[in-house]
Every structure is written in C-alpha cells, then in structure tokens.
RODO-2510 file (C-alpha; in nm, 4 decimals, decimal comma):
residues 196
     n   res          X          Y          Z
     1     m    22,1463    -8,8418    -1,1972
     2     p    22,2834    -8,5585    -0,9864
     3     k    22,1042    -8,2190    -0,9795
     4     k    22,3043    -7,9499    -1,1557
     5     v    22,2800    -7,6318    -0,9355
     6     l    22,3730    -7,2696    -1,0274
     7     i    22,4259    -7,0328    -0,7392
     8     a    22,3644    -6,6550    -0,7842
     9     s    22,4585    -6,3939    -0,5116
    10     e    22,5983    -6,0421    -0,5129
    11     s    22,8353    -6,1606    -0,2441
    12     t    23,1458    -6,3606    -0,3483
    13     f    23,1692    -6,4882    -0,0001
    14     r    22,8122    -6,6205     0,0077
    15     r    22,8547    -6,7741    -0,3328
    16     s    23,1534    -6,9668    -0,2221
    17     f    23,0106    -7,0644     0,1054
    18     l    22,6891    -7,2049    -0,0480
    19     s    22,9027    -7,3805    -0,3074
    20     e    23,1331    -7,5507    -0,0362
    21     m    22,8230    -7,6387     0,1712
    22     l    22,6388    -7,8137    -0,1164
    23     t    22,9436    -7,9731    -0,2931
    24     f    22,9822    -8,2667    -0,0516
    25     h    22,6331    -8,4117    -0,1435
    26     k    22,6679    -8,6872    -0,4044
    27     e    22,3283    -8,5856    -0,5670
    28     i    22,4319    -8,2298    -0,6348
    29     v    22,6850    -8,0651    -0,8701
    30     i    22,7540    -7,7105    -0,8640
    31     v    22,7876    -7,5955    -1,2186
    32     d    22,8764    -7,2339    -1,1622
    33     n    22,8483    -6,9379    -0,9267
    34     v    22,7303    -6,6099    -1,0850
    35     r    22,6985    -6,2465    -0,9666
    36     n    22,4386    -6,0981    -1,2150
    37     d    22,1585    -6,2074    -1,4712
    38     t    22,3796    -6,1879    -1,7764
    39     e    22,6156    -6,4505    -1,6355
    40     a    22,3244    -6,6576    -1,5304
    41     i    22,1613    -6,6655    -1,8585
    42     d    22,5008    -6,7540    -2,0174
    43     v    22,5471    -7,0443    -1,7769
    44     i    22,1759    -7,1575    -1,8222
    45     r    22,2326    -7,1694    -2,2130
    46     k    22,5630    -7,3568    -2,1997
    47     k    22,5287    -7,5899    -1,8832
    48     n    22,1572    -7,6287    -1,8554
    49     p    22,1297    -7,6451    -1,4683
    50     d    21,8314    -7,7910    -1,2937
    51     v    21,8158    -7,5479    -1,0066
    52     l    21,9174    -7,1778    -0,9484
    53     i    21,9738    -7,0721    -0,5940
    54     l    21,9229    -6,6968    -0,5719
    55     d    22,0464    -6,5365    -0,2585
    56     i    21,8659    -6,1913    -0,2253
    57     e    21,8576    -5,9096     0,0290
    58     i    21,5161    -5,7462     0,0167
    59     e    21,6728    -5,3942     0,0641
    60     n    21,8757    -5,4366    -0,2492
    61     k    21,5929    -5,4456    -0,5007
    62     d    21,8114    -5,3092    -0,7883
    63     w    22,0324    -5,6206    -0,7734
    64     y    21,7672    -5,8982    -0,7486
    65     i    21,5045    -5,7395    -0,9862
    66     q    21,7408    -5,8182    -1,2841
    67     f    21,6693    -6,1939    -1,2180
    68     y    21,2978    -6,1614    -1,2583
    69     p    21,3061    -6,2444    -1,6380
    70     v    21,5356    -6,5590    -1,5639
    71     v    21,2993    -6,6759    -1,3015
    72     k    20,9851    -6,6092    -1,5160
    73     f    21,0907    -6,7124    -1,8631
    74     t    21,3393    -6,9895    -1,8188
    75     p    21,2447    -7,3474    -1,7236
    76     i    21,5018    -7,3585    -1,4413
    77     k    21,3600    -7,4086    -1,0846
    78     t    21,4486    -7,1195    -0,8711
    79     i    21,4920    -7,1474    -0,4802
    80     v    21,5157    -6,8062    -0,3291
    81     l    21,7229    -6,7529    -0,0127
    82     t    21,5696    -6,4385     0,1392
    83     d    21,6525    -6,2355     0,4520
    84     v    21,2935    -6,1308     0,5177
    85     n    21,0003    -6,3776     0,5409
    86     p    20,7632    -6,3218     0,2473
    87     k    20,4736    -6,3645     0,4824
    88     d    20,5793    -6,0419     0,6462
    89     i    20,5711    -5,8291     0,3239
    90     d    20,3547    -5,7722     0,0408
    91     g    20,3988    -6,0291    -0,2174
    92     f    20,3452    -5,7880    -0,4966
    93     d    20,6505    -5,5864    -0,3822
    94     v    20,8716    -5,8956    -0,4289
    95     p    20,7312    -6,0812    -0,7310
    96     i    21,0466    -6,2808    -0,7765
    97     i    20,9575    -6,4876    -0,4660
    98     l    20,5996    -6,5439    -0,6011
    99     k    20,7396    -6,6674    -0,9408
   100     s    21,0054    -6,8860    -0,7877
   101     y    20,9811    -7,2622    -0,7321
   102     d    21,0445    -7,2200    -0,3630
   103     y    21,1964    -6,9990    -0,1000
   104     i    21,3933    -7,0230     0,2275
   105     t    21,4023    -6,7582     0,4919
   106     k    21,7730    -6,7073     0,6060
   107     p    21,8377    -6,7036     0,9733
   108     n    21,9683    -6,3761     1,1211
   109     g    22,3374    -6,3676     1,2283
   110     i    22,6773    -6,4438     1,0960
   111     w    22,6592    -6,6440     0,7827
   112     k    22,9255    -6,8970     0,8775
   113     e    22,7398    -6,9816     1,1881
   114     e    22,3823    -6,9452     1,0930
   115     l    22,3630    -7,0841     0,7274
   116     p    22,4280    -7,4430     0,8305
   117     k    22,0833    -7,4248     1,0158
   118     i    21,8968    -7,4192     0,6758
   119     k    22,1330    -7,6683     0,5071
   120     e    21,8842    -7,9593     0,5355
   121     a    21,5984    -7,7654     0,4155
   122     l    21,8029    -7,6232     0,1153
   123     l    21,9196    -7,9809     0,0283
   124     s    21,5621    -8,1190     0,0401
   125     k    21,4340    -7,8459    -0,1804
   126     i    21,7069    -7,8999    -0,4311
   127     l    21,6526    -8,2757    -0,4505
   128     m    21,2650    -8,2249    -0,4821
   129     a    21,3053    -7,9770    -0,7755
   130     d    21,1680    -8,2384    -1,0155
   131     i    20,8214    -8,2323    -0,8411
   132     p    20,5773    -8,0292    -1,0388
   133     k    20,4756    -7,6939    -0,8508
   134     i    20,1049    -7,7909    -0,8647
   135     h    20,1845    -8,0945    -0,6585
   136     k    20,3791    -7,8992    -0,4059
   137     i    20,0968    -7,6482    -0,3608
   138     d    19,8471    -7,9315    -0,3284
   139     s    20,0473    -8,0949    -0,0514
   140     k    20,1132    -7,7736     0,1191
   141     a    19,7413    -7,6999     0,1294
   142     r    19,6777    -8,0329     0,2802
   143     l    19,9383    -7,9809     0,5446
   144     m    19,8285    -7,6373     0,6436
   145     n    19,5177    -7,5282     0,8446
   146     k    19,2389    -7,4618     0,5929
   147     n    19,1731    -7,1265     0,7477
   148     v    19,5352    -7,0206     0,7251
   149     f    19,5506    -7,1280     0,3743
   150     i    19,2394    -6,9177     0,2848
   151     q    19,3774    -6,6155     0,4665
   152     q    19,7145    -6,6245     0,2723
   153     s    19,5338    -6,6730    -0,0518
   154     q    19,3234    -6,3794     0,0053
   155     k    19,6283    -6,1593     0,0813
   156     l    19,7517    -6,2096    -0,2811
   157     r    19,4553    -6,0238    -0,4281
   158     t    19,5507    -5,7303    -0,6391
   159     k    19,5088    -5,3736    -0,5154
   160     e    19,2428    -5,3125    -0,7783
   161     s    19,0095    -5,5931    -0,6493
   162     n    19,0568    -5,4421    -0,3018
   163     r    18,9399    -5,0955    -0,4296
   164     s    18,6446    -5,2479    -0,6050
   165     s    18,5413    -5,4244    -0,2960
   166     q    18,5704    -5,1072    -0,0893
   167     i    18,3539    -4,9210    -0,3412
   168     e    18,0909    -5,2011    -0,3210
   169     e    18,0867    -5,1765     0,0587
   170     t    18,0253    -4,7960     0,0365
   171     t    17,7369    -4,8529    -0,1973
   172     i    17,5888    -5,1014     0,0320
   173     k    17,6205    -4,8751     0,3355
   174     s    17,4550    -4,5908     0,1362
   175     n    17,1692    -4,7981     0,0277
   176     f    17,1035    -4,9124     0,3895
   177     v    16,7436    -4,8683     0,5081
   178     p    16,7238    -4,8053     0,8841
   179     t    16,4648    -5,0268     1,0796
   180     i    16,1664    -4,8631     1,2240
   181     e    16,1568    -4,8611     1,5965
   182     p    15,8924    -5,1012     1,7521
   183     r    15,6686    -4,8280     1,8851
   184     l    15,6267    -4,6667     1,5353
   185     e    15,5620    -5,0072     1,3745
   186     e    15,2867    -5,0674     1,6484
   187     y    15,1387    -4,7228     1,5804
   188     f    15,1209    -4,7907     1,1869
   189     l    14,9627    -5,1466     1,2488
   190     e    14,6982    -4,9904     1,4616
   191     f    14,6380    -4,7148     1,2133
   192     t    14,6046    -4,9470     0,9159
   193     s    14,3792    -5,1895     1,0898
   194     t    14,1103    -4,9345     1,1607
   195     t    13,8362    -4,9410     0,9084
   196     y    13,6208    -4,6410     0,8165
***
C-alpha cells in the first residue's frame, strides 16, 4: 500500500518541486500541498496521510511554529526539512524538530540543483515511516559511537537542571578543605607523639 504524503512549505515553488520529485515513486502518493497549519489539519482530517513533509527555514519561526500542535498532537509522522543542522543549534529553540519523526538538513544552494542530493534520504525516511520511533532511536544508538550518543543526550537537558548543577558545584567548592602542607603535618605528628 503506497504511503500518503502531505507537503507543507511557505514557498509555492518548493511545494511543487517536492511534489514533482516524489510523485514518480510507485510507493508514494502525494495527497496535497499546504501552506499553513489550518490547511494541514483539514487535509489530515479528510485524507488521513501517513507522512507530513514540513519544509522550514529556521529564521522564519513565526511560520513553522504554527505546525507544532500538528506535529505534537496528531498521529501523522513528520519529516522536517531544515536549512540548519539541529546539532548546531539548541534543540529547545526548535522544539518542532525534537517532536518530529525525523529530519533532513537541506543542502545550501539553489533548490533545483541541490535538492535532488537529498532525494534518496527523503524517500527512505518516507518509506520507513511505519517503523516505531523507539526502534529508530535504538538502531541509531547502536550505529553511533557511544560517547557521541552520551554527549548528544546530555545537551538536551533543561536549563533548570544546568542551573542546579552549577549551584551544586559552587557549594562543593565552598566546602572544600585545603590540604595541610607536609611540613606542618610532620610538625603536628611530632608534637602529638611526645608524652608528658
């Protein structure tokens, strides 16, 4: 059964380009192209797509933030096409990427020339959309270097937990007892060993 795909982008050109690029595949059916969250919700209710491709520009937060409820509260799998690698920014600044099923970083340059470079990655992510997210995370963890995985996980801590750890460090430093120099220790040892 073919995957039903909904494409959302603020650019008419990019919507039609993505649609043309994906239409040829026999396992993919483009159900619609939308420009805002209202249209997306309407299409989701009427046509029940399997995948939402959300094309975002990080600078235009006002446009893509409207899709956050769609990504968070609907069962549709969202693949975000982003112009900035989420590893290079604070994930809490772009929660839509954290809540999405997956993301692809768009190459820089002219869309017509550069977008076909990510075509295979986009196709594979669409076709794998039935795989539960927990299995994807597990397989990614196995593929990644353990240390890199731990570092990336730690970056996602909240700012509050960072603040509390800084407070704990300050407390530990203030309770620090300096070591006594060896000469003084020897002096006290000699003094205590003397009997009267």
